[in-house]
N, C-alpha and C positions, 0 to 999 in steps of 0.2 A: 236563634243562635245561628248567628252570622259568620261565614268560614271567608275569609279575604282569598285572593288570588297568591299562588304561591310564588315562592322565592329561595333561590337559593341558598343554601347553609353560610353561614361567616367562612372563609377561606381557610385554611389549615395556617398556622403558624413554624417555625421552623421547630420549636423545641415543644407544639403539640402536633404533631402530623398528622392528617385526616385519614380515618378507617377508610378501608375499600369499600365502596356501595355496590351491596349485593340486594340487599332486601327491596323486593316490587313487592305491587301489594298484596300478591297469593301468599308470599315466604312470610309477609308482616302479621298477614289473618293467622297463618296459622299458627305462627309464635303467641300472638294475644292468645288466640282458644287456647292453647296448650299451656302457657303460662297461667289461665285460672282452671282450668278442669284438673282434676286428680285427687286429693285426699280427701277434702269437704265434703264433697256431693258421696263419692265412694263409700264413705267412713260415718259421716255424720246425719246420712238424712234419717236415721233412726232415731237419732240424740234429739232431734230436730222435732221430731212425731211426739216424742214422749214429754218433749215442754208443751205443745199448742193441742195436741192429736188429731184428729185427720185434717183438717185442712192445712195439713203441710207443706201446701204449694203455697200459701198466703207469704210467709217467712221470707222464703226465696224469692218470689214476687220485690217485697219489700227490701230484703239486701239487695237486689237490682236494682232498685230503683236510687237507694243510695250512692251505690257504685256509679252508678250513671252520674249522678249530680256532679259527684265529685269527680270522674274522666274530664270533667268539664274543665276543670281547672287544669289536672293535669295538662292537655291539649292545649289550651292559651298558652301556659308556659314552656311545655316542651317544640314548640313551633316558632316562639318568641326566642327563646333559647336552645336552639336544636345540638346540642350537645350532649353525652353521655353525661349521667350522675345523678339525677332523679332527686328525691325530696331533699336529702342534703344539701345539695348547691342551690335547691329554690330556695331552702329557710333561711343558708347563708347570705344569699344575695338581698333578702328580704331584711332580713334582722341584723346580719353582721355580729352576732352573739355567739361566740366560740364554742361555750359552756352547752348554749340551746342546739346547737349543731351535734354537736357529741351526743348529748340526749337521744336526738332524734336518730342517730347514726347508730347506737349503740341499739335502740330500743327495736330498728329494722332488723339489725343482726340476732336482736333477742326471738323475734317473731320467726325468724327461719328455726331456730332451734325447736321452738316449743311445737311449729309446723314440722318439721322433719319426726320428733321425738311423738306424734300421732301419728303422722306417716309410720314409723315402726311398729306402733302397737297394731294399726291396720293390718299392714304386711303379714304379723305374729298368727293373726287370726284367722286371714285368706290360705297362710302357709298349710297349715294344717287340713283346712277346708280340701283346698288341690290336692291333699294325701290322703284324704277320707279317715284323717284322725280326729276323732273327739279328745281333747287332752283333759285328763282328769283332774287336776289342779290347774291356779292362776298361776302359782309359780312356774309351771311349763310356759306357759304364754309369754310372762316375763323374761325369762331365761334367754325364748326366741326372738324375742325384742331388744335384750341387749346384745346378745349375738348378731345381729343383724345390723344393727345399728355400728359394733365393730368391726365388721365386713366394711360398711362406709367407710367406714375412718382408712381401713387400708386402700381403699380405691384411690380414694382423697390425696392420701400419701403417696401412691403411684404417679398422681397424676394423669389427669380425664381431660382429652381434647376436645370440648363442647362444640359441634358445627349446629348449623341450622338443620343441615338435613337430617342429623340425629334427632333433632326434637320433630320435625316434622312425622318423622316413624311415630314415635314415642305418641305425638298427640295422638296419630291416625289410630294407635292401639287404644288410648283413654276414648277416645271418642265413638271407636265399634262396639266397647263393650256398653255406653251409656246408650245408643241408637240400639244396642239388644234388648235393652230394659223398656225402652219406648216402644218397641217393636212388638214385644212381647205382649206391654200392657193392651195396645193397640186390637192386637188378636184377642185378646181372651176377651176383651168388652165389649167387641165385635160378635162374640159366640156368646154372648150373654153371661160371662165368668166374673167376676170381681163384685164387690160392692161400691156403687158412685154415691150412695147414701152418707159413707165416711167424710168424701171431702168437704161435709160444712159442718162437721162436726167440732168442736173445740172442747180441749181437756184444761178445764178451769178448774183451779185450787180452792175449795172453799174460803171463800173473803176474796178472791183472787176476779179480773173480769177478762171476757174476751180479748181486750186491747194491750191488758197487763200480759197477759199469756202470748197473743203476737208479738209484741215487743222483747218479752224475753226469749222467745223460739228467733228471730231475728238477729239478737244478739249474738246469738250461736251461729246462725246458717251465713251470716256475712262472712266466714270465715271461707265460703264455699267461691265466693266471689272476689276474694283478693287474688292479685298476679298481675291487673292489669297493668298496674303502676310498674313494672317491671321493664315494661316495654317501651320505656322512653328512655332506660340506657343502650337502645340498640339505634338513635336517631342518626349516631354518625355512620350506620352502617344501613341506611336507609332511603332508597334514591329519593330527590326532592320531598323530604318527612315534612315541609309544611305545607305541602299539598294535599298527600295520601294518610298523614296521621291521622288528619277529625275523621275522616270517613270511614278508614279500616277498624281505630281503636273502637266507635259507635259502633260499625256492625259487629264485631267480636264480641261486645259486650251484650249485643241484643242476642248473636246466637245462642251464647252462653246459659242466657238468663231464660230463653225459651226453652231450651235444652234441660235446665234445670228444673224446672215448672212441670215439664212434662213427665220426668222421672218422678217427680217427688208425686205427680198424679196416677202414675202406673203405680207407683211402689203402694200409696195407703188404700187404690182400690184392690187389690191383689191379695192385702197382706194388711193387718191390723196394726194402727200403729204400737199398742203393748206389744205386739212381736217383733215389729222392726226394731225396739228400743231394746231389744235382747241382744247383748252382744254386737259386735265391730262387723257385721257382714253382712248387714241389711238388703241390698242390691242383690246378695245371690239367693235369699230368702225368697226374694220376689221373681225371681227368675226360676226358683225352685215350686214356685206357685202358681207362674203362669207358665211354663212349660216343662213340665216334670220330666221330660225325654231328653230336654236341652241336655249336654255333657258339663254337668257343673264345673269339672275341673278345667275345660276351658274356661271361661268366665271367670274363676279364682284366680287362675294364671293372667288374664288380661288385667285383673283389680291387683295384682302383686306387682305387676310391669307402673301401674299407674302410680302406684303410691312410693313403688322402689326409685320412680323417676323424681318422683317431690321430694323423697329424702335427701337423695344427692345431689340435686341442687341448691336444694336450700343449705345443706350442708358446708357445699363449698363458698356459696354467698357469704354463711356466716365467718370461718375463717379466712377468707381474703378480706372480708370489711374489717376483722382484727390485725390482719397483717397489716392493713393500709393505716389504721391508725396508729399500730404500735412504729411506724415511718414515719409518720408528721406527727410522735412524739407528746400524744396524748394518752397513748397506755405502754405499757413497761415494755421496755426495748426486747426485753426475750422473746414476747411475740411474736416480734417481726423475723425471728429465726428461718431459714430454709434449708431444706436437705443439700448438700453439695451436688451430687448426681440429677436427682430429679426435680430440684428448685420448686419443691413444694414447698410453704410453710409450715413446718412440724409442729413445732410447738403450739401455734394458733389451733392447728388441727385436734392435738390430743386436748388442746383446755376445752375447745366448742364440744367436743366427744364427749367429754367425764363431764358438762353440762348436762347433755343431751342422757346421760344413764343416770340422775339423779331425776329428772324429771319425767324419764320412763316409768323409774322407782316410785316415784313422788304421787304422780299427778296421771289422773283417768282421761278416758279419751276426749270427753266432753271439758274437762277442764284445761286440756291444754288445745282445742280448737279456739275454748271462748277468752282462751287467754292470746292466741295470736291475733283474732279478732279484735280483742279490746285493744292493743300494741299499735295496729295499724289503725283504729279508729282515730287513737289519739294523732298518729302522724299525718292521717290525712285531714283532722281539723287544723293542724297546723300549715299544710298546704293550702287550704281554704283562704284561710288568712292572709299566708303569703301571693296567693296571683290577686288579690286586692289591694297589698302592700306595693306588690312591684308594678303597678299599673301605673305608678309616677315616671318609673323608669321608661323612656322613648327608645324603640329600635328603630334603624331603619328599613327596615324589610316588612312587607304585611303579614299579619299570621292570627290566627283565631282567635276570637276574641268572645267569651262566653257572658251571656248577660250576666249584671251583677247578682241577679235575684239567684242564679243557679248555684252560686260558690255557697251566697251566705245560708241558701235553704241547706245546702251539703254540710257546712259548718256546724247548722243547730241538729240536725241529723245525728250526725258522727259523735259530738257533746251526749248529746240524750241517749244513743246507743251504748254509748262507752261507761257514762252516768248507772249509779244504782236504781234511780229510777224506773230504767227498762227492765229492770227484773236480772240484771247479769248475777250472777252466781260470785259467793265472796272470793269462792276459791281464786276467779281470775284473779282478783287484784292482787292476792297474796303472791301468787306464782309472779306475776308482773311485778309486785313491789322488789320481792327477793333479788329477782335478774337484776333489775336498777339498780339494787344496794350495788350490788358486784362489782357494775359498772363505776360506778360514784368512786366505789373504795379505792378500784385500778387506778382511775381517774385523779385521784386526791394523793396518792401516792407517786404517782408519776409527774404530778404538778409538784410535789415537794421535791424531789429527787433533781427536775429540773433547775429549782429554783435555787435548794441551799448545796448540792452538791454539782453537779455539770454547769451550773452557770449559763442555763440556755431558756431561751421562751419560745415554748412551741405557738406557730402561727398555723392553727388549725386549715387546711384548705380541701375541703371534700371533692374538689373536683379531680384531686390527684388519688383518689379512692374508686375502684375498679371491681363491684363485687363479682363480673364476670369470672376474675380470678385472673391478676395480672402476673405471677410469677408460675404460673404453668408453662 
């Protein structure tokens, strides 16, 4: 892997002024780590253990490797084109097919919905744990999840002024929770508690192999590794992105990968895979088993902060992408309407919230996490192709160059983990399929209206999209 000398980003134009570059290496590292940490490891460690058994650390390690390979593609592209935009911009530059760019953008939007919905379910479970209440019926958890999502919508409607400083605080809270789990695991194992023999045990259904169990678990664990790709949207606000992005993104991925593996080892050493797989509070069970005197309510609140932050950020992203696609005339115009005083996209917020309600009511935590991973694996596969196609596009400044073998291997692994060969649950395809059908239907209606009613042609330019919220 070769990293070239730094070069300043292209100068701003009058119609697209350059953003203020406030992020140095430290803030960018916290941003990358904060985007990756969240619902995945807090809520799905038990579900991964249910797929693979005691060797729960291995799927997280495999997911880290796949993410690392794809990250090299993102690094080449973000240092080559140091502008905000992400996968949609890279896909549009590589292929120039408006419908493909739309599908990819809508898939990213849908991944935000499924991720936020899984966070909502995790929040509800930890809410009752924090209050020391055991809900007798699943309907109570369902109502709480829906109420939490409605609260997210209200906050979204009022407008949220996101800042790097707020991200730093929430990242430190999320990180503290995981470090508590690791510290408890190390302390317990050092004092002879726990069962390290579980770390090499595989839960292989009859007729299946250990390899099949690991790939099926990796297909789900990949949900915990997503988020690094969002950092490319901060390229225009980073000091000398061509120089610092490669080092910082790779360090951030390695830090989170190490944390995940250590959390998984601590979890399964202290709690059996079967017990971890029950409910949506696996790490709370680890804390309880390894440190019975630790105030569990505090850890439950930490978890709630972590998943609530994930839900809010993802719902913000989803509604803003819909708003942007509406203004690009590839989705119905009403989705672009905003509140006069708040300047928030109220129709897009209500639409995405209703979709999230349906997802919460229809799918369980594992299916929502698996669908998120599936959608983003498809996006990552396209990005790995795009980086190879764009090799023919030369730029004047030097930039990071990924060895060709890495995006090729990343492409193969992403396609494999997204395919049925990996053991991926059928429910993931069903949920993702229905979501994409909704998108295609909306696109088709808009295309017909553009052609036969408004007599106009949509020219989808993804550089005009800003998932951070252009109307807040």
